[in-house]
C-alpha positions as a Markdown table, in Angstrom:
| # | Residue | x | y | z |
|---|---|---|---|---|
| 1 | Met | 57.7 | 103.0 | 100.5 |
| 2 | Lys | 61.4 | 102.8 | 100.6 |
| 3 | Asn | 61.7 | 106.0 | 102.4 |
| 4 | Ser | 59.4 | 104.8 | 105.2 |
| 5 | Ser | 61.2 | 101.7 | 105.7 |
| 6 | Leu | 64.4 | 103.3 | 105.9 |
| 7 | Asn | 62.6 | 105.7 | 108.5 |
| 8 | Arg | 61.4 | 102.9 | 110.4 |
| 9 | Gly | 65.0 | 101.4 | 111.1 |
| 10 | Tyr | 66.8 | 104.5 | 112.4 |
| 11 | Gln | 63.9 | 105.0 | 114.6 |
| 12 | Tyr | 64.8 | 101.2 | 115.7 |
| 13 | Leu | 68.4 | 102.2 | 115.6 |
| 14 | Ser | 67.7 | 105.2 | 117.7 |
| 15 | Val | 66.2 | 103.1 | 120.3 |
| 16 | Ile | 69.0 | 100.8 | 120.3 |
| 17 | Leu | 71.6 | 103.0 | 120.6 |
| 18 | Ser | 69.4 | 105.1 | 123.6 |
| 19 | Val | 69.3 | 101.8 | 125.7 |
| 20 | Val | 73.3 | 101.1 | 125.2 |
| 21 | Leu | 74.1 | 104.8 | 126.0 |
| 22 | Ser | 71.9 | 104.8 | 129.3 |
| 23 | Ile | 73.2 | 101.0 | 130.3 |
| 24 | Ile | 77.2 | 102.6 | 129.9 |
| 25 | Thr | 76.1 | 106.0 | 131.9 |
| 26 | Val | 74.2 | 103.8 | 134.3 |
| 27 | Ala | 77.4 | 101.4 | 134.7 |
| 28 | Ser | 79.9 | 104.4 | 134.9 |
| 29 | Phe | 78.2 | 105.8 | 137.8 |
| 30 | Ala | 78.5 | 102.6 | 139.7 |
| 31 | Ser | 81.8 | 102.5 | 138.9 |
| 32 | Gly | 82.7 | 106.1 | 139.9 |
| 33 | Ala | 80.8 | 105.4 | 143.5 |
| 34 | Ser | 83.7 | 103.2 | 144.8 |
| 35 | Thr | 86.3 | 106.0 | 144.6 |
| 36 | Ile | 84.9 | 109.4 | 146.5 |
| 37 | Ser | 87.5 | 112.3 | 146.5 |
| 38 | Thr | 85.5 | 114.7 | 148.5 |
| 39 | Asn | 83.6 | 114.5 | 151.7 |
| 40 | Ile | 80.8 | 111.9 | 152.4 |
| 41 | Ser | 77.7 | 112.6 | 155.0 |
| 42 | Thr | 75.0 | 110.3 | 155.8 |
| 43 | Gly | 72.6 | 110.0 | 158.1 |
| 44 | Gly | 72.5 | 106.3 | 158.7 |
| 45 | Thr | 75.1 | 103.2 | 158.8 |
| 46 | Leu | 78.2 | 103.1 | 156.9 |
| 47 | Thr | 78.8 | 99.2 | 156.2 |
| 48 | Val | 82.1 | 98.6 | 154.8 |
| 49 | Ser | 82.8 | 94.8 | 154.1 |
| 50 | Gly | 86.5 | 95.2 | 153.7 |
| 51 | Leu | 89.2 | 97.1 | 154.8 |
| 52 | Ala | 89.0 | 100.4 | 155.5 |
| 53 | Ser | 91.8 | 102.9 | 155.4 |
| 54 | Leu | 92.0 | 106.6 | 156.9 |
| 55 | Asn | 95.1 | 108.4 | 155.6 |
| 56 | Ala | 93.3 | 111.9 | 157.5 |
| 57 | Asn | 92.2 | 112.5 | 160.8 |
| 58 | Ala | 88.6 | 110.9 | 161.6 |
| 59 | Ser | 85.9 | 112.3 | 164.0 |
| 60 | Thr | 83.2 | 110.2 | 165.1 |
| 61 | Thr | 81.0 | 109.6 | 168.2 |
| 62 | Ile | 80.8 | 106.3 | 168.3 |
| 63 | Leu | 83.7 | 103.8 | 166.1 |
| 64 | Ser | 82.5 | 100.2 | 166.5 |
| 65 | Thr | 84.2 | 97.1 | 164.6 |
| 66 | Thr | 83.7 | 93.3 | 164.7 |
| 67 | Gly | 87.6 | 92.9 | 163.6 |
| 68 | Asn | 90.5 | 93.8 | 165.1 |
| 69 | Leu | 92.0 | 98.0 | 165.3 |
| 70 | Leu | 95.2 | 98.9 | 164.2 |
| 71 | Val | 96.2 | 102.2 | 164.6 |
| 72 | Asn | 99.7 | 103.3 | 163.1 |
| 73 | Gly | 100.7 | 100.2 | 163.7 |
| 74 | Phe | 101.4 | 101.0 | 167.0 |
| 75 | Ala | 98.3 | 100.0 | 168.8 |
| 76 | Thr | 96.1 | 97.2 | 168.4 |
| 77 | Thr | 92.6 | 96.2 | 169.8 |
| 78 | Thr | 92.1 | 92.2 | 168.9 |
| 79 | Gly | 88.1 | 91.6 | 168.3 |
| 80 | Ser | 88.1 | 88.0 | 169.4 |
| 81 | Asn | 89.3 | 88.4 | 173.3 |
| 82 | Gly | 89.0 | 92.8 | 174.2 |
| 83 | Asn | 93.0 | 92.7 | 174.6 |
| 84 | Phe | 94.5 | 96.2 | 173.9 |
| 85 | Ala | 98.1 | 96.6 | 173.0 |
| 86 | Thr | 99.9 | 100.0 | 172.5 |
| 87 | Ala | 104.0 | 100.7 | 172.1 |
| 88 | Gly | 103.4 | 104.1 | 173.5 |
| 89 | Thr | 102.6 | 105.8 | 177.0 |
| 90 | Leu | 98.8 | 105.0 | 177.7 |
| 91 | Ser | 97.9 | 108.5 | 179.5 |
| 92 | Val | 94.7 | 108.7 | 181.8 |
| 93 | Thr | 93.3 | 112.0 | 183.1 |
| 94 | Gly | 90.2 | 110.5 | 184.8 |
| 95 | Ile | 89.8 | 107.4 | 187.1 |
| 96 | Ser | 90.6 | 104.2 | 185.7 |
| 97 | Ile | 89.0 | 101.3 | 187.4 |
| 98 | Phe | 90.5 | 97.6 | 187.1 |
| 99 | Thr | 88.1 | 94.6 | 187.9 |
| 100 | Gly | 90.4 | 92.2 | 186.7 |
| 101 | Ala | 94.2 | 91.4 | 187.5 |
| 102 | Val | 96.9 | 94.2 | 187.0 |
| 103 | Glu | 100.2 | 93.1 | 185.6 |
| 104 | Ala | 103.0 | 95.1 | 184.6 |
| 105 | Ser | 106.1 | 93.4 | 183.2 |
| 106 | Ser | 108.3 | 96.7 | 183.5 |
| 107 | Thr | 107.7 | 100.6 | 185.5 |
| 108 | Leu | 104.7 | 101.7 | 186.4 |
| 109 | Asn | 104.3 | 105.0 | 187.0 |
| 110 | Ile | 101.3 | 107.0 | 188.8 |
| 111 | Asp | 101.1 | 110.8 | 189.1 |
| 112 | Gly | 98.7 | 110.6 | 191.7 |
| 113 | Asn | 97.6 | 108.7 | 194.8 |
| 114 | Leu | 96.8 | 104.7 | 194.0 |
| 115 | Thr | 94.0 | 102.9 | 195.9 |
| 116 | Val | 93.6 | 99.1 | 196.0 |
| 117 | Leu | 90.2 | 98.3 | 196.6 |
| 118 | Gly | 90.0 | 100.5 | 200.1 |
| 119 | Arg | 92.3 | 98.7 | 201.5 |
| 120 | Ala | 95.3 | 100.0 | 200.6 |
| 121 | Thr | 96.8 | 103.4 | 199.3 |
| 122 | Thr | 99.5 | 104.9 | 197.9 |
| 123 | Thr | 99.8 | 109.1 | 198.9 |
| 124 | Ala | 101.5 | 110.7 | 196.0 |
| 125 | Ser | 102.1 | 113.8 | 197.8 |
| 126 | Asn | 104.4 | 112.0 | 200.3 |
| 127 | Gly | 105.3 | 108.6 | 199.4 |
| 128 | Asn | 103.4 | 106.7 | 202.3 |
| 129 | Phe | 101.9 | 103.3 | 201.7 |
| 130 | Ala | 99.4 | 102.0 | 204.2 |
| 131 | Ile | 97.6 | 98.7 | 204.3 |
| 132 | Ala | 94.3 | 97.6 | 206.1 |
| 133 | Gly | 95.2 | 94.1 | 205.9 |
| 134 | Met | 98.8 | 92.1 | 206.4 |
| 135 | Phe | 101.9 | 92.5 | 205.0 |
| 136 | Leu | 103.3 | 89.2 | 203.3 |
| 137 | Pro | 106.6 | 89.3 | 201.7 |
| 138 | Gln | 107.9 | 86.2 | 199.8 |
| 139 | Gly | 111.4 | 87.9 | 199.6 |
| 140 | Ala | 114.1 | 90.1 | 201.5 |
| 141 | Ile | 113.1 | 93.5 | 202.7 |
| 142 | Asn | 116.0 | 95.9 | 202.5 |
| 143 | Ala | 115.3 | 99.1 | 204.5 |
| 144 | Ser | 118.0 | 102.2 | 205.0 |
| 145 | Thr | 115.8 | 104.3 | 207.0 |
| 146 | Thr | 113.6 | 103.6 | 209.7 |
| 147 | Val | 110.9 | 100.8 | 209.9 |
| 148 | Asn | 108.0 | 101.5 | 211.9 |
| 149 | Val | 105.4 | 98.9 | 212.8 |
| 150 | Asp | 102.5 | 100.2 | 214.8 |
| 151 | Gly | 101.2 | 96.5 | 215.8 |
| 152 | Asn | 102.9 | 93.7 | 216.5 |
| 153 | Leu | 105.8 | 92.0 | 213.9 |
| 154 | Thr | 106.4 | 88.2 | 213.7 |
| 155 | Ile | 109.4 | 87.2 | 211.4 |
| 156 | Ala | 108.7 | 83.9 | 210.3 |
| 157 | Gly | 107.2 | 82.4 | 212.9 |
| 158 | Arg | 110.5 | 82.7 | 215.3 |
| 159 | Ala | 110.4 | 86.0 | 216.3 |
| 160 | Thr | 107.5 | 88.5 | 217.7 |
| 161 | Thr | 107.2 | 92.0 | 218.9 |
| 162 | Thr | 104.8 | 92.5 | 220.8 |
| 163 | Ala | 103.4 | 96.1 | 220.5 |
| 164 | Ala | 101.3 | 96.7 | 223.8 |
| 165 | Ser | 104.3 | 95.7 | 225.8 |
| 166 | Gly | 107.3 | 95.9 | 223.6 |
| 167 | Asn | 108.8 | 92.2 | 224.2 |
| 168 | Leu | 110.8 | 90.5 | 222.0 |
| 169 | Val | 110.4 | 86.6 | 221.8 |
| 170 | Ile | 113.0 | 84.6 | 219.6 |
| 171 | Ala | 113.1 | 81.2 | 219.1 |
| 172 | Gly | 116.8 | 81.0 | 217.9 |
| 173 | Ser | 119.9 | 82.9 | 219.1 |
| 174 | Phe | 120.3 | 86.5 | 219.2 |
| 175 | Gly | 123.5 | 87.9 | 217.8 |
| 176 | Ser | 125.1 | 90.1 | 215.0 |
| 177 | Gly | 125.6 | 88.3 | 212.3 |
| 178 | Thr | 126.6 | 84.8 | 214.0 |
| 179 | Thr | 125.1 | 81.5 | 215.4 |
| 180 | Thr | 126.8 | 81.8 | 218.2 |
| 181 | Pro | 125.3 | 85.2 | 220.2 |
| 182 | Gln | 128.7 | 87.4 | 220.1 |
| 183 | Gly | 129.7 | 90.6 | 218.8 |
| 184 | Gly | 126.9 | 93.0 | 219.8 |
| 185 | Glu | 125.8 | 95.0 | 222.9 |
| 186 | Ile | 122.2 | 94.2 | 224.8 |
| 187 | Thr | 120.8 | 96.7 | 226.2 |
| 188 | Ala | 117.5 | 96.2 | 228.6 |
| 189 | Thr | 115.8 | 98.9 | 230.4 |
| 190 | Thr | 112.0 | 98.8 | 232.1 |
| 191 | Pro | 109.6 | 101.5 | 233.3 |
| 192 | Ala | 109.2 | 99.1 | 236.8 |
| 193 | Ala | 111.8 | 99.5 | 239.4 |
| 194 | Thr | 113.5 | 96.0 | 238.6 |
| 195 | Thr | 115.1 | 94.6 | 235.3 |
| 196 | Thr | 115.1 | 91.1 | 235.0 |
| 197 | Leu | 117.1 | 89.2 | 233.0 |
| 198 | Tyr | 115.6 | 85.8 | 232.4 |
| 199 | Leu | 117.3 | 82.8 | 230.6 |
| 200 | Ala | 116.2 | 79.1 | 230.2 |
| 201 | Ser | 116.6 | 76.2 | 228.0 |
| 202 | Gln | 113.9 | 74.5 | 226.1 |
| 203 | Ser | 115.5 | 71.1 | 227.1 |
| 204 | Thr | 115.0 | 69.1 | 230.0 |
| 205 | Thr | 118.4 | 68.2 | 230.5 |
| 206 | Lys | 120.6 | 71.0 | 230.3 |
| 207 | Gly | 120.0 | 74.8 | 232.0 |
| 208 | Ala | 121.1 | 78.5 | 231.5 |
| 209 | Cys | 124.7 | 79.5 | 231.2 |
| 210 | Ile | 126.2 | 82.5 | 230.9 |
| 211 | Gln | 129.5 | 83.1 | 228.6 |
| 212 | Leu | 132.2 | 85.9 | 229.1 |
| 213 | Gln | 135.0 | 86.5 | 227.3 |
| 214 | Ser | 137.9 | 87.9 | 229.4 |
| 215 | Ala | 140.8 | 90.6 | 228.0 |
| 216 | Ser | 142.8 | 87.6 | 226.9 |
| 217 | Asn | 140.2 | 86.4 | 224.7 |
| 218 | Thr | 139.6 | 83.7 | 227.1 |
| 219 | Pro | 136.2 | 82.3 | 227.6 |
| 220 | Tyr | 134.7 | 81.6 | 230.8 |
| 221 | Arg | 131.0 | 80.2 | 231.7 |
| 222 | Met | 128.9 | 80.5 | 234.7 |
| 223 | Tyr | 125.8 | 78.0 | 235.5 |
| 224 | Ile | 124.3 | 76.4 | 238.6 |
| 225 | Gly | 125.6 | 73.5 | 239.4 |
| 226 | Thr | 123.7 | 69.9 | 239.3 |
| 227 | Ala | 123.2 | 69.7 | 243.2 |
| 228 | Asp | 120.9 | 72.6 | 243.1 |
| 229 | Val | 117.6 | 72.9 | 245.1 |
| 230 | Ala | 114.4 | 72.0 | 243.4 |
| 231 | Thr | 111.9 | 74.1 | 245.8 |
| 232 | Thr | 112.4 | 77.9 | 247.0 |
| 233 | Ser | 112.8 | 76.9 | 250.5 |
| 234 | Gly | 115.3 | 74.3 | 250.2 |
| 235 | Thr | 119.3 | 75.0 | 251.1 |
| 236 | Val | 122.6 | 73.1 | 249.9 |
| 237 | Ala | 124.9 | 72.0 | 252.6 |
| 238 | Gly | 123.3 | 74.2 | 255.3 |
| 239 | Arg | 124.1 | 77.3 | 253.2 |
| 240 | Gly | 121.2 | 79.9 | 252.7 |
| 241 | Gly | 121.1 | 80.2 | 249.1 |
| 242 | Leu | 123.1 | 78.4 | 246.0 |
| 243 | Ile | 126.7 | 79.6 | 244.8 |
| 244 | Ala | 127.2 | 80.0 | 240.7 |
| 245 | Val | 130.0 | 77.7 | 238.7 |
| 246 | Trp | 132.3 | 80.0 | 237.5 |
| 247 | Glu | 135.3 | 77.5 | 235.3 |
| 248 | Tyr | 137.2 | 77.8 | 232.1 |
| 249 | Gly | 135.4 | 76.8 | 229.0 |
| 250 | Thr | 132.4 | 78.0 | 226.6 |
| 251 | Cys | 128.6 | 77.0 | 227.5 |
| 252 | Lys | 128.3 | 74.9 | 224.4 |
């Protein structure tokens, strides 16, 4: 009887040790699953609740993340708004389509042609810039070469050139760098037989005046006197025309 009880006790102890050993073995396998030193392949979705660090090259068809994506500290995508920031060069070999505004705080280099909604084009081979709409500059325009305008040219609403006729209309003074029109040469030619110099004033109390500078730097003015004739058929003191007044002084 004593040996039978002892054998039964050994059997109970053996079962208990087997259960404990099984639990330890399962726990060690579960603990070892957190560290993988070899390749892992899955046919489904790999879900990572924490941060994932990739120390080597990663190749995948689709990389999807619900949070921010950091690439070596130089490029970042923000999950909340979709912004993409890079500290290096962004190279695109195909066509880039921007549906929103494009803002560049530094130099924007484009090796090929640039087309803006089919209405404006820059040609990379020759540097030409073509627009189908109006060009409205807000600041100064500096041109060291010829500026060609195929259509009409309007400057601040005060000066206009008409492409069809070549007429130039200005509302201010015509000169070379000063408010008084002096220092430059004016040449006028016309395809017709007669070239007309037309001078008029916007004021109702003043007429036109021509100012000449003599060799001694003395100003002289020429104008029509106050006793002029209002009609083309009139005369003054029996004369058949008018005599222009030449006198010393400036027009203004």
